[in-house]
C-alpha positions in Angstrom: 1.2 -13.4 18.9 0.7 -10.0 20.3 1.0 -11.2 23.8 4.6 -13.0 22.7 5.6 -9.8 21.0 5.0 -7.6 24.1 6.7 -10.2 26.5 9.6 -10.0 24.2 10.2 -6.5 24.3 9.7 -5.9 27.6 12.4 -8.4 28.5 14.5 -7.3 25.8 14.3 -3.7 27.1 15.1 -4.9 30.9 18.1 -6.9 29.8 19.7 -4.1 27.6 18.9 -1.6 30.9 21.1 -4.1 33.1 23.6 -4.0 30.4 23.9 -0.2 30.2 23.8 0.4 34.0 26.8 -2.4 33.9 28.6 -0.4 31.6 28.0 3.2 32.5 28.0 2.1 36.5 27.7 5.5 38.6 28.9 7.7 35.7 25.2 8.1 34.1 22.4 8.7 36.3 20.1 5.8 36.6 17.1 7.1 34.7 19.3 7.8 31.7 19.8 4.4 31.0 16.1 3.3 31.6 15.4 6.1 29.1 18.0 4.7 26.5 16.8 1.2 26.8 13.4 2.0 26.8 13.7 4.1 23.6 15.5 1.3 21.9 13.1 -1.5 22.5 10.2 0.8 21.3 11.7 2.0 18.3 12.6 -1.6 17.0 9.3 -2.7 18.3 7.7 -0.5 15.9 10.1 -1.7 13.1 10.6 -5.2 13.4 8.3 -7.9 13.7 8.8 -10.9 16.5 8.8 -14.3 14.7 11.1 -16.4 17.4 8.1 -18.7 18.2 9.5 -21.0 15.1 12.5 -21.6 16.9 10.7 -23.9 19.4 10.5 -23.3 23.1 13.6 -25.4 24.0 16.1 -23.5 21.5 14.5 -19.9 22.9 15.0 -21.4 26.5 18.7 -22.2 25.9 19.5 -18.7 24.1 17.8 -16.8 27.2 20.0 -18.7 29.7 22.9 -17.7 28.0 21.8 -14.0 27.6 21.0 -13.8 31.3 24.4 -15.2 32.1 26.0 -12.7 29.9 24.0 -10.0 32.2 25.1 -11.7 35.2 28.8 -11.7 34.3 28.4 -8.2 33.2 27.2 -7.2 36.6 29.7 -9.0 38.5 32.5 -7.0 36.9 31.3 -3.3 36.7 34.6 -1.9 36.8 35.9 -3.6 33.6 34.0 -1.3 31.1 35.3 -3.0 27.9 34.6 -6.1 29.3 31.0 -5.1 29.4 31.0 -3.7 26.1 32.3 -7.0 24.7 29.8 -8.9 26.9 27.0 -6.8 25.6 28.1 -7.0 21.9 28.0 -10.7 22.5 24.4 -10.4 24.0 23.3 -8.2 20.9 24.6 -10.5 18.5 22.7 -13.6 19.9 19.5 -11.7 19.7 20.4 -10.5 16.0 20.7 -14.3 15.2 18.0 -15.2 16.8 15.4 -12.9 15.4 16.9 -13.5 11.5 16.7 -17.3 12.1 13.2 -17.0 13.2 12.2 -14.9 10.4 13.8 -17.4 7.7 12.1 -20.5 9.2 8.9 -18.5 9.4 9.1 -17.5 5.9 9.9 -20.8 5.0 6.6 -22.2 6.8 4.9 -19.4 5.3 6.2 -20.4 1.6 5.5 -24.0 1.9 1.8 -23.3 3.2 1.6 -20.7 0.6 2.7 -23.4 -2.1 0.4 -26.0 -0.8 -3.0 -23.6 -1.0 -1.9 -22.5 -4.6 -1.2 -26.0 -5.5 -4.9 -27.0 -4.2 -6.2 -23.7 -6.0 -4.4 -24.8 -9.3 -5.7 -28.2 -9.5 -9.2 -27.1 -8.5 -9.0 -24.5 -11.6 -7.6 -27.3 -14.0 -10.6 -29.9 -12.8 -12.9 -26.9 -13.7 -11.4 -26.7 -17.1 -11.3 -30.4 -17.7 -15.1 -30.7 -16.6 -16.1 -28.1 -18.9 -14.3 -29.7 -21.8 -15.5 -33.1 -20.9 -19.0 -31.8 -20.8 -19.0 -29.3 -23.8 -20.2 -31.9 -26.8 -23.2 -32.9 -24.4 -24.0 -29.1 -24.2 -23.8 -28.8 -28.0 -26.0 -31.9 -28.5 -28.6 -30.4 -26.0 -28.7 -26.8 -28.0 -28.9 -28.8 -31.4 -31.8 -30.8 -29.8 -33.7 -28.1 -28.8 -33.3 -26.1 -32.6 -34.3 -29.4 -34.3 -37.4 -29.5 -31.7 -38.4 -25.9 -32.9 -37.8 -24.2 -29.1 -35.2 -21.5 -30.2 -36.0 -19.5 -27.0 -35.0 -22.3 -25.0 -32.2 -22.9 -26.6 -31.0 -19.3 -26.6 -31.4 -19.2 -22.7 -29.7 -22.6 -22.1 -26.7 -21.1 -24.3 -26.7 -17.7 -22.7 -26.2 -19.4 -19.4 -23.3 -22.0 -20.6 -21.5 -19.0 -22.1 -21.6 -17.2 -18.8 -20.3 -20.2 -16.8 -17.5 -20.5 -19.4 -16.6 -16.8 -19.5 -16.2 -17.1 -15.6 -13.1 -19.8 -16.1 -11.8 -18.2 -19.2 -12.2 -14.6 -17.6 -9.6 -15.6 -14.9 -7.0 -18.2 -16.9 -6.5 -16.9 -20.6 -3.1 -16.5 -21.3 -1.8 -16.8 -17.5 0.4 -18.8 -15.9 -0.9 -21.6 -13.6 0.0 -20.2 -10.3 -1.6 -16.8 -11.7 -4.6 -18.5 -13.1 -5.2 -20.3 -9.7 -5.1 -17.1 -8.1 -7.6 -14.8 -10.1 -9.9 -18.0 -10.3 -10.0 -18.4 -6.5 -10.3 -14.6 -5.9 -13.4 -14.4 -8.6 -15.0 -17.1 -7.3 -14.8 -16.2 -3.6 -16.1 -12.4 -4.9 -19.0 -14.1 -6.2 -19.7 -16.2 -3.5 -19.7 -13.4 -1.1 -21.7 -11.0 -3.5 -18.8 -8.6 -4.4 -18.5 -7.7 -8.4 -15.0 -8.7 -9.1 -13.6 -6.9 -12.6 -10.7 -7.8 -14.3 -9.4 -5.1 -16.7 -6.4 -6.5 -18.3 -5.0 -5.2 -21.3 -2.2 -8.3 -21.2 -2.1 -11.1 -19.0 -0.5 -10.5 -15.6 1.7 -13.2 -16.1 4.0 -11.0 -18.2 5.0 -9.0 -15.2 8.8 -9.8 -14.7 8.2 -11.3 -11.4 8.6 -14.8 -10.3 6.0 -17.0 -9.7 6.6 -17.3 -5.7 6.5 -13.5 -5.3 3.5 -13.0 -7.8 1.5 -15.2 -5.7 2.4 -13.2 -2.4 1.8 -9.9 -4.2 -1.5 -11.1 -6.1 -2.7 -13.0 -3.1 -2.1 -10.3 -0.9 -3.6 -7.6 -3.0 -6.8 -9.3 -4.0 -7.2 -10.8 -0.3 -7.0 -7.6 1.3 -9.4 -6.0 -0.9 -12.1 -8.5 -0.8 -11.7 -8.3 3.1 -12.4 -4.7 2.5 -15.1 -5.0 0.3 -16.8 -7.6 2.3 -16.9 -5.4 5.4 -18.2 -2.7 3.5 -21.2 -4.7 2.1 -22.2 -5.6 5.5 -22.0 -2.1 7.1 -23.3 -0.3 4.1 -25.8 -3.1 2.9 -24.7 -2.1 -0.8 -22.9 -4.5 -3.4 -19.0 -3.9 -3.2 -16.9 -3.7 -6.3 -13.2 -4.8 -6.5 -11.7 -3.9 -9.9 -8.2 -5.0 -11.2 -6.7 -3.2 -13.8 -3.3 -3.9 -15.7 -1.5 -2.5 -18.8 1.7 -1.3 -20.3 2.6 2.1 -20.5 5.7 3.8 -21.8 8.1 0.7 -20.4 6.1 0.5 -17.2 3.9 -2.3 -16.2 0.7 -0.4 -14.6 -1.3 -2.9 -11.8 -4.4 -0.7 -10.0 -6.3 -2.4 -7.8 -9.7 -0.4 -6.6 -11.8 -1.6 -3.8 -14.8 0.0 -1.7 -13.6 0.3 2.2 -14.9 1.7 5.2 -13.1 4.6 6.7 -9.7 4.0 7.3 -7.9 5.6 10.5 -5.3 8.5 9.6 -2.6 6.8 11.6 -2.9 3.4 10.2 -3.0 5.0 6.3 0.4 6.9 7.6 1.9 3.7 8.0 0.3 1.1 5.8 2.8 -0.6 3.2 5.8 0.9 5.1 5.8 -1.2 8.6 4.8 -4.5 10.0 1.9 -4.4 12.5 -0.8 -1.9 10.7 -3.8 -3.6 9.4 -7.5 -2.0 8.3 -8.9 -5.2 9.5 -9.6 -6.1 13.3 -9.4 -9.2 15.4 -6.4 -11.2 14.8 -5.1 -9.6 11.9 -1.2 -9.3 12.2 -0.9 -6.5 9.4 1.6 -8.5 7.3 -0.2 -8.4 4.1 0.5 -4.6 3.1 4.3 -5.0 4.1 4.9 -8.1 2.0 3.4 -6.4 -1.1 5.6 -3.3 -0.7 8.7 -5.4 -0.1 7.7 -7.6 -3.4 7.3 -4.5 -4.9 10.7 -2.7 -4.2 12.5 -6.0 -4.9 11.5 -5.5 -8.7 12.6 -2.0 -8.5 8.8 -1.1 -8.3 7.0 2.1 -7.1 3.7 1.7 -5.3 1.4 4.3 -4.2 -2.3 4.3 -2.8 -5.1 6.9 -2.0 -7.9 6.4 -0.1 -10.9 8.8 -0.9 -15.0 8.6 -0.9 -14.6 5.4 1.1 -12.6 3.9 -2.1 -9.0 2.7 -1.6 -6.8 2.5 -4.6 -3.6 0.7 -4.9 -0.9 1.8 -8.0 1.7 -0.4 -8.5 4.4 0.6 -11.4 7.1 -2.4 -12.2 9.7 -1.7 -15.2 9.3 -3.7 -18.2 12.7 -5.3 -17.8 13.2 -9.1 -17.3 
């Protein structure tokens, strides 16, 4: 992805330079056209994520050939300035359409994959609930037998273990819609498997947030997944159990969603751009830095506000959403 993006912006800058040189001709020094095209490419490279791979090699190749022909035509008629301007406008229009369609197709594929994943989580949560309900009478019979057999301590231990398992499921699904319950239960189990202490401090169900199910999946999924990633990394480095806390309440007409988690130090340049643009991430490897920007976009689409603080190796995200449907 990173290599494709770099090649794309280099090619875009080169073709833009040729268009500008064809328009300005001898009026503007060579290096000024180079400077303008380089600056424009660098600026948009920081603001726009390239998602044209979803169009396929054939479509991208055809568009590239058309744009290259436009450059050749523009260079072939250097004295016709307005003609060169029109040709450059067509070139920019093609590029805008390519980026927009590429983004829409990529988003559609991402939504489909996300829905398929959430369907699996919902089905798994439902299976667990059915299994617990199916075995409930068996557990009651076992406790009843222990009590009749004068083994109260054993019955208490058995009941404590049973309640703990039921609370884990109830912790995530009480009062929640299917998609929300699926995400909460999935993240709780993931945290438990990796040794992270996951605490849901919810004054009311998260499903009361006036956000569509599809957007709730993106908001909670990215928020909790990023927090768990940070906790797991912190645990490996500090050799101490990490804690993730998700709080939800309603105050004065505003829904308050607060997520806190342990985190290793985050570079200042990453913190400055986090949640504001694509490509910035606190994680290494092949991560693209999409999650934080997706969270910010969803919050703003619902007239909400987002703020974050990093202090003493704890990262806190605060989200406020008006209680309006």
